[in-house]
Steps between C-alpha positions, in 0.01 A plus 500: 500500500513585870671831423214592265237439773694720740509779240125469427400503866749777574355723230143437618593575862698812405214620282248448780718689747549791260126523433430490874750782557333699223164466676652593835665813359217617271209406732243509217146617571192307401405765243796402281373148451460549126870564460567140601413401143766727355760375748418136428521561126831681548643206695375258235648709219840540666532127559384415147749746347782357712392148404494582130833679520666209677336254258643679197840527668486122557519526878389186688292690755244642254245247624545645847388843381197357321397310813566809708277700264210288620601469866599862566157661434333233716736571789443874461123453499519280812710759684256770383204310649689426824596867535140618489372211710748520786719810493333797335369772728137563421342834590277482804 
């Protein structure tokens, strides 16, 4: 049971770091705010597909992908808001 918690927290931390790196590299502008919906839906879809695939292959971590399908878009949205609140360069 302890191993499972380490895996869950590790995936969430790794996912947050990768999304933060994506923001740092891409440096999105505020005019692309509507694309956040497509990115969130893409993240949701990828995790749901992986969850369904692992469910049908009888893998024990399919629940992890379904939970991640809900957590991942929320983390992305939070990083999106923090980027534009604290880090984005606004034109003067």
